[in-house]
N, C-alpha and C positions, 0 to 999 in steps of 0.2 A: 218804936224808933223804926228808921230804915238804915240798914248797912250793906254799901258794896262791897263786895269782896272779889279781887284780881286773882287767880290761880288759886280756884275753888276746889276745882280735880285734882290737885297736887297732894302729896302729904303732909306739908303744913296747912295748905287751907282746907283741904276737908276736915280735918281733926279740929281746925276753929272753928268751921260750920258747925262740927257734930257740939262740940260743948256750946254754940251758942242756942243750938236747938234743945239740949238739956237742962236751960234753963227755963223759970216760969215766965221772963219777960215776955212782952207782945215785941219782936221781931217781924221784920220785914226784910228776907234775906236776898240779895240782887247776887248771883257768882256770875263774872264774865270772864272763860276763859277757850283755851282753845281746845276739844276734846280730839287728842291726840293718841298715841299708842302706850304714852306712859303715864297715861291719868288711872285716877284713884276713886273708882265709882262704888 
């Protein structure tokens, strides 16, 4: 399954991506975001 995440470097987006990666499903995650000073890497 392909999932497009916008804002994946922010607090909510990064935690959402982490939860997806913890599942055993076969996900392809594409993150679209601007890497600015408030980004959560």
